[in-house]
Structure formats: structure tokens, C-alpha cells
N, C-alpha and C positions, 0 to 999 in steps of 0.2 A: 178389528184385531183378528188375525188369521186363525181359524179353528185348530185346537190341537191335532186333530186326526189329520189334516193337510199338512201340518209341520212334519209329522211323522212320516207321511207319504213322501214328502219332498226329501227328507233326509235319507230315507231308504233308497229312493231312487238314485240320489246323488251317490251313495255308496255303491250301487250297482254299476252306475256309469264309471266311477273312479275305477272299479275293478275292471270292467270292460276296456278302459283305455289302457290299463297296465297290460291286460292279456294282449291287447291288439299291439301295444308297444313293443312287447316280446315277439309277437308274430312277425310283425313289420321289420324288426331288427333280424330276426331269423331270416326273413324273405332277402335281405341285402347280403347278409354273411354267406346264407347258403347259396346264394347266387354266385358269389365269387368263389366258393368252394366247387360249385356244379361246373362252372368254366374252367377252373384250373384243372380238374380230373377229366372232363370232357374232352379236353384238348391235349393233355399229357399221354393219356392212352389212345390206342387206335380205336376207331369206331366199333370194331369187333369186340376189343377187350372191354371198352366201355359198356358194351352191350351185356356182356359177361358179368361184369361187376354188378350192374344194375340188377340183372335177374337174380344173381347169388345173394344180393342184399336183399332183394324183394322175398326171396325164399326164406331168409333169415328172419325177416320181420314177421312173416306168417308163423314160422316155427317159434318165435318168441313169445306167441300168444298161447302156446302149449305151457310154457314155464309158469310155475306156481298155480297151474290149473284153475286160473280165473280168479284168484284170491284177492287180486288187485281191486276187484269190485267191492267187496266188504272193506277192504282198507280205505277205499275212496269214499264210500258212503259213511263210514265211521268219521273220518276227517271232516266231512261236510257237516255232520249233526251231532256228533259225540266224540269230540277231538281228545278228551280225556282218556279214551280207551286206544288210542294211537299205539302205545307201548304193547299192548295186548295183542292187537291185530298186526303189528309188525312181526311179533314172534309167529304168529299163524302163517303170515306170508312167507317167512325163511323156512318154515317147516315144510310148506306146500312147495316150495321152490326146490328144495332137496328131494322130495318124493317125486317130482315131475322130471327131474334130470334123466333117468333113464328112459323114459319115453321120448324127451326131446332127442336123445342121441340115436334113439331108434328111428325116428321119423327123419333124422338128419341124413343117416346112412340111406334109407329107402328113396328119399328124394335125390339124393346124389346119383345113385344107380339107374333111376329111372329118368333123369333129365339132363344131368350135367356131366356124367362120365366121359363122354366123347369129346367135350369141349374144354375142359379145365381140370387141372390136377386137384387131387384130393384134399391135400394140405392147403393150397391157396383157398379152397372153397370152405374147409373147415374153419379157418382161421376167421373169414368174412363172416361166416354164420355165426361164430362164437363171439365176435364183436358186437353183433346185433342181439343175440340172445342173452348172453350173459352180462354184457357191460351196458350198451345204449338202452336196453329194456329196463334195467335197474335205474338208469338216469331219469327215464320217463316215470318211473315209480315214485322217485323223489319229487318231480314236478306235479305229479298226480295228487300227492299228499298236500303239498304246499297249496295248490289250487283249491282243493277240499277244504282247506282251513281258511280260505279267503286271502292267502298270502300271495297274491298275484305278482307283485313286484318281485318277490324272491324267485317266483318259478319263471319269471320273464328274464331276470338276470342270469339264472342258471342256463336257460334255453340259449340266450344270446352267447354266453361263455361257452357253452358247448359247442355251438356252430362256429364260433371263432376259433376254438382250438382245432377244430376239424379242418377248417378253412387254412388255418397255419400249417397244419401237417400237410396239406394238399400243396400249398405253395413251396414248402420245404421240399417235398418231393419233386417238384418241378425245378426247383433251384440246385438240386443235388444231381440232376441229370438222369433221374431214374425214368424208366418208361414201361416196366412190364407190370402186368397184374399181380404176379408174385410179390414183387417189392413193395407195391400200394397196399397189398393185404396187411402186412405187419405195420405200415404206417398208419392205417385206418384203426386197427386194433389197439395201438398204443396210444393214439389220440382219445378213443372212446374210453380206455382204461384210466387216462388222466382225468377226464370230465366226471367219470363216477367217483375217484376219490374226492374231487373237489366237492361234488354234490352231497356225498355222505358226511365229510367233516364240517362242512360250512352250512348247508342249507336244509338238512333234514332235521325236523324238529326233535329236540331233545326230550327223551321219554325213556323210562325205565322197561326194557323188555320184561313182560309177564307172561307166563304159560296158562292159559285157560282153554283146555281142549273143548269144554261144554259149549262155548261160544262159537267155536270154529265149526263143530257138528252142525250147528244150527243154520250155519251158512253154505254148506257144500252144495246144496242143490243150485242155489243161487250162483255160487262160483262157477260150478261145471256148466251151467247154462251159459254164462257169460264168457267163460273159455271157449265154448263151442262156437257161440255166435261171434266171438272175435276172430277165431281162426277162420270161420266161414267169411267172415266180413273182408279181412285182408286176403284171404285167398281169392275171392271173387274180385278184390280190388287189384290184385297183383298178378292174376290169372293171365291178363293179356299179354304181359311181358313174357311168362313163361311159355305160352303158345307160339308167341311169335319167334322165340328161340328155337322152339322145338320143331316148328313147322317150316320157317322162313330162314333159319340160321342166324349166326352171330351179327353179321351186317345189318340185317333188316332189324334185329333186336335192338342194336346200336341206335338206328335212327328212331325206331318207336319209342326208346328209353329217352332219347332226348326231347322228343315230341312231348311225352307224358310228363317228364319233368318241368317243361314249361307250363303245361296244363295244370300242374300241381301248385305252380305259384299262385294261381287264381283262388286256391281254397284257403290262403293264408287268413284273411279276415274272416272268412265263413267259418272256419274251426274255432277261432275265438270267441264268436258269436254262439256257435253251438254249445260250448262248454258253459257259457254265461246261462244260456236259456235252459239247459239240461239241469243245472243246479236250482234254477227258479222253479222248474217242472217238479223236481224231488221234493220242493219244499210245499207246493201247491200246484195240483193238477189242473185248477182251473185257469192257470196261465194260458194254456192253448185250447180252452174249451170252445172257443168261438171260431165259427168256420171262417168268418171274415178275417180273423187274426191270422189263422194258418195260411189263407191265400196271400195275405199281404206279406207274410214271412217268405213263402216260396217265391213269389214274385220279386221281392228283393234279393233274394238268394241268386235267382237267375240273371237279373238285372247286372248286379254286381260281377258276377262270374264272367257274363259274356263282355261287359266293358272292360274288364282286366284283361280277357285273351284278345280283344280288339287292340288294345294299348299295346300289349306285347308284340302282336303280329305286325301292326304298323310301324313300330319302331324297328324292328328286324327286318322289315321289308325295305325300309329306307337306309338302315346300316346293316347290312347282312353279315358283315364282319366283326360287329361289335362284340359279340360273346366268342369269337374264335373260329377258325376254319372248319373244325368238325360240326360245330352247332350250325353254321351256316348251311351245311349239306341238309338239314331237316327243315329249314325255314320256309321253302316253296310248299311244304305240306301243312303249316299251321293252318292256313286260311280254309284247308279242306276239312278241318276237325273244329270248326267254330262253335258247333253247339255242345261238344262233348263236356267242356268244364261245367256249365251249368247244369247238365244232367247228371254228371258224377257228383257234384256237390250237393244237388238235392235228394240222391239216393242216399248219401252219408248223413245228410240232415234227418231224413226220415228215419233211419237206423237209430240214431241218437234220442229221437222221441220215444221209440219203444223201449231203449234202454232206461231212459229217465222215468217213464211210468211204470217200471217194474216188470215189462212183458219181455223178460229175457229169453224164455223158450220160444216165443212167437217170433222174436227177433232172429233168434238161431234158424228157426224153420224157413223165415222168409228168406235170409241170406243164403241158405241151402239151394232155394228154388232159384234166386236170382243167379247165383254162381253156376248152377246147371245150365240155365238159359243162356248165360254169357258164354261158356265153354262150348255148348252147341253151336251158338250163331257165330262166335268168332273163328271156331274151327273150319266151319262151313266156308266162311269168307276167305281165310288164308288159303285153303286148299282150292278154291275156285279162282283165285287171282294171284299171281305171283309177284306183281309190281306193287310198291308202296303207293304209287300214285293212282292205282286201280282199286284197292280196297281201304284206304285212308278215307275217302268221301263217305263210303258205307258205314264207316264207324258211328256216324251221327244216328242212322237208322238203328243200329244195334243198341246204343245207349238210350235211345227215345224208347224203345221197346222194353227195355230194363226199367227206366224210370217209370213207364206206365204199370209195369208188374209191380214195382216196389210200392207205388202210391196206392194201387188197389189192396194189396196186402196190408200196408201200414193203415191206412185209415179204416179199414173194415175192423181191424183189430182195436183201434182206439175208440170205436163206438161201443165196444164192449166194456163192462165193469171189471174192475181190478182190486185186489185187495191190498193192503199196506205193505209197502217194500222195506221200509226202514226199521 
């Protein structure tokens, strides 16, 4: 007879595996649908306008992390371990969102005048940023809560539906013969708005909103630390697009955005894994206590990322026009950045480890240092070389240096004890 404890272990692991399969299904679906969306937009707009859209959207993603001042973190933790309090923390999230809006607006204006004012009109910029900050970020909150509650199927379906609606908007944009970024900004805004309405009406858990300020005040330090670290994470993640636009111009930014969008495809299975691992670590920090386990995880991430990049590069080398003429322009540069996906995904994985173990301040500090190092190295690279073919291979060295810095900071922090974070 099989011992009871073994039966419990098998049952628990089956549940984890089922959750990962649903998360991966959603990610794989997003991969296919977002690829269709990417191909439609990358070829409907000119390379320079696609570069402007990608960089404006990237800035919107960074600014969206200011919204609600990081209160998505307490909401996620509660959904994971105390789902009966979702109504209470949903009220806290809405209050934090309202409080953060003036700060978001101020940062939006500063970013426009520092980076975008010479290349894109303000209305187009504002519509794209609003779509990211107010609409798509709220969709992500719905998915975050569903994932925290273990409702991975619902999150996967919303993710698939969301990307499908954005892809349909892109195809409709092409079908109607539109071709300007100003026109596309309104299609993009409308698509994200429709996804949010569906997410709130159908997928967000039903809970009575309750106002309990005492609970929110206990979480403000964690929230602000998470907000700071997320802003820094996405800033250092998206900084390269902004620097290429500022130094290299819209065409170089367009080529770089296409390259990095293809690199991002390699992160799809990794992010699903990171989410599941983070939840496991929140429940028990012993999940990653073994040096051997950490090494195996990092090796697996690097292997999967590189294999995915080789597959994408090989396919597009054989069929360069498979994703359209604009994407074809970037294909020769893909083999030059072969190591970048693995290194980027490993940096993201290490950041998730710090979040999962409650080291939010350390995470923010690490991301600030990594962001500064990235800005310095990438700026030097872009100012030294004017051609994409010249600086693209050196991106591997830049990301290798960033990975080594991240690993040193992360694993030194994990060796230190931390208190309870839930």
C-alpha cells in the first residue's frame, strides 16, 4: 500500500503540474496570437512608426508601474494565501490607483518632453500611454488575482482573449487601409478598453468591496518597495528601446524593436514557470534552498531560451518573408544577438526570486544598479557605433555583464535571512 504522505505529495504535484499546464497554455496561446498581432502592426506601419509605437508602448508599461503605487503586490499575496480578503484589498487597490494618477500624469508629461516630443505628437503619445497605464495594466491586475487564487484557466482564457482582440484590431486596421500611428493609437486604445470590460465583468472574482484602511497602512512599505522595483525593472528592461530611439533615431529603434519583440517570444514559457515557482517560494522558501536546484533551474532557463531563439532564427533565415517585409529587414541581425534571450530571461528569473522571498527593497536596489549599468554600457555602445550590424553583436557582452551583476547581487541577498512577508 502506498503511504499516505506519498499520496499527498503526488496529489499536490499533480495540482501544480495542472496549474503550470494551464499557465503555459495561456502563454502559448498568447505567443501565437500576439505573433499575428505583431506581424500585422509591424508591416502595416513603417519601420520608423513601428519603432515609435514600440518605444511609446514601452514607456507606457514603465509608467503603468507607478499606478496604484505597487498595491498590486498586497492584492496578489492576499489572492494567493487569503482570498477571502480580496474585496478588502480590491478597495485598497482602487484607492491607491486614484491617489497615484497625478503622479502618473506628471511622469507622462516629463517623459514626453524629454524623449518623444521631437518624433511624435502629444495626442498620439497620450492615447497609447493611457491604453497601457489605465486599460491594459488593469487587465493584468485581473489576471494577477486569478493566478493568485489558482484560477489559471480563467487567467489563460482572459490572456488569450485579450491578445486575440488586439490582434483583431490590428487586422481591422490593415483591412480598412489605415497606415498612420495616429490612427492605430485609437484602435489600440479601443481594443484594450474592450478587454478590460470583459475581464471585469466575467473574470474578476465576485467580492464585496470593503474599506479597511488599517490593513492598507500595514502594507504601504511593501507596496512602495514593489512599485519602485517594478518601475526600475521595466525601466531597465525597456530602457534599450528608449536609448536606441534617442541616440539612433526612429528607424534604428524600429529595427531594434522588431529584434527584441522576437527575443521576447523566447520568454513565454519562462514567465509561466517563474509565476508558478514564485507562488511555491511564497509558501515555502525551502523550494530554492539547494544550490544544485538553483543551478538546474538557471541551466534549464538558458537552454530553453537559446533553443527557442535558434528555432526562430533558423525559421526566418529559411523563410525571411514569412513575417512580412518589415520584419525581414531585422532577420540578419538575429543571429548576432543569440545569447541575449537567455541572459535577459535569467535576469528576470532572479528578480522574481527576490520578490517571492520578500526582499522587495533589495530587489529595487538591485534593479536600480542594473538599470544604471545598462544605461551606461548601451549609451557608450550606441555613441561608438552608428550601424546596427556594428553594435548588435556587442549586445551579448552587455547582457552578460548585466547577468553577472544580477547574479552576484541576487544570490548574496538570498544567503541572508529574511522575515515573514505574508
